[in-house]
C-alpha positions as CSV (number, residue, x, y, z in Angstrom):
1,M,-1.6,-2.6,18.4
2,S,2.2,-2.5,18.0
3,T,3.8,0.9,17.5
4,T,6.8,-0.7,15.7
5,P,6.7,0.5,12.1
6,Q,6.6,-2.1,9.4
7,T,9.2,-2.3,6.7
8,P,7.7,-1.2,3.4
9,K,6.9,-4.2,1.2
10,Q,6.0,-2.1,-1.9
11,P,8.8,-2.7,-4.5
12,K,9.0,1.0,-5.4
13,A,8.8,2.4,-1.8
14,G,12.5,3.2,-1.7
15,L,12.4,5.0,-5.1
16,Y,9.6,7.4,-4.0
17,L,11.1,8.0,-0.6
18,Q,14.5,8.8,-2.3
19,R,12.7,11.2,-4.7
20,K,11.0,12.7,-1.6
21,L,7.6,12.4,-3.3
22,F,5.7,12.4,0.0
23,D,7.8,15.1,1.8
24,G,5.9,18.2,2.9
25,I,2.4,16.9,1.9
26,A,-0.1,18.9,4.0
27,R,-3.4,17.9,2.2
28,F,-4.6,15.0,0.1
29,T,-5.0,17.4,-2.8
30,D,-1.2,18.0,-2.6
31,L,-0.6,14.3,-2.8
32,E,-3.0,13.9,-5.8
33,Q,-1.2,16.7,-7.7
34,R,2.3,15.2,-7.1
35,I,1.1,11.8,-8.2
36,A,-0.7,13.2,-11.2
37,D,2.6,15.0,-12.3
38,L,4.6,11.7,-12.4
39,P,5.7,10.4,-15.8
40,A,4.6,7.2,-17.4
41,N,1.3,5.4,-17.2
42,Q,2.1,2.9,-14.5
43,E,4.0,5.3,-12.1
44,P,1.0,7.2,-10.7
45,G,-0.6,3.9,-9.7
46,D,2.6,2.6,-8.2
47,A,3.1,5.8,-6.2
48,F,-0.5,5.7,-4.8
49,E,0.0,2.0,-3.8
50,V,3.1,3.0,-1.8
51,F,1.1,5.8,-0.1
52,V,-1.8,3.4,0.7
53,D,0.6,0.8,2.1
54,A,2.2,3.5,4.4
55,Y,-1.1,4.9,5.4
56,L,-2.6,1.5,6.4
57,S,0.6,0.6,8.2
58,T,0.7,3.8,10.3
59,Q,-2.9,4.8,11.0
60,P,-4.5,3.0,14.0
61,L,-8.0,3.6,12.7
62,H,-7.7,0.6,10.4
63,Q,-5.9,-1.7,12.9
64,A,-3.8,-3.1,10.1
65,K,-1.0,-5.2,11.6
66,T,0.2,-6.4,8.3
67,V,-0.1,-4.9,4.8
68,W,0.9,-6.9,1.7
69,P,1.2,-5.5,-1.8
70,F,0.0,-8.0,-4.3
71,S,3.5,-9.3,-5.1
72,A,4.1,-10.1,-1.4
73,I,0.7,-11.7,-0.4
74,P,1.3,-15.2,1.0
75,L,0.0,-18.0,-1.2
76,A,-2.5,-19.2,1.5
77,I,-4.1,-15.7,1.6
78,K,-4.2,-15.5,-2.2
79,D,-6.0,-18.9,-2.2
80,R,-8.4,-17.9,0.6
81,F,-9.6,-14.9,-1.4
82,A,-9.3,-16.5,-4.8
83,L,-6.9,-13.7,-6.0
84,G,-5.1,-15.7,-8.6
85,Q,-1.8,-14.6,-10.1
86,S,-2.8,-11.1,-11.4
87,D,-3.4,-8.0,-9.3
88,V,-6.5,-7.1,-11.4
89,G,-9.2,-6.1,-8.9
90,A,-7.0,-6.1,-5.8
91,D,-3.7,-4.3,-5.3
92,G,-3.0,-5.9,-1.9
93,V,-4.5,-7.1,1.3
94,F,-4.2,-6.1,5.0
95,G,-4.9,-7.9,8.2
96,G,-5.0,-7.2,11.9
97,G,-5.3,-9.4,14.9
98,I,-8.4,-11.5,14.6
99,K,-10.1,-9.1,12.1
100,V,-11.0,-10.3,8.6
101,L,-8.6,-9.3,6.0
102,G,-9.6,-6.5,3.7
103,D,-8.5,-5.9,0.1
104,I,-6.8,-2.8,-1.2
105,S,-8.4,-1.9,-4.5
């Protein structure tokens, strides 16, 4: 597996990195609390999607070579998994080597 980090594909990744939302997180409960404290209905979901993208991109356990948020999934992959044009039910997909793609729900 390559150790070269992927460029974040989540549209709001830069915003949350600039806000330092993930800085100093020691436990998952810390992350949960920071996300729960975010304003607006959509923002906590967006922040968690950014976290999941980064997690899958950096943790070798999942062997994810590519992680796509819904907005960046190639059309051929959307068609393969019948994902349609709405992210209802799947927030993204990841793939690695010859492994079957998994969905991020």
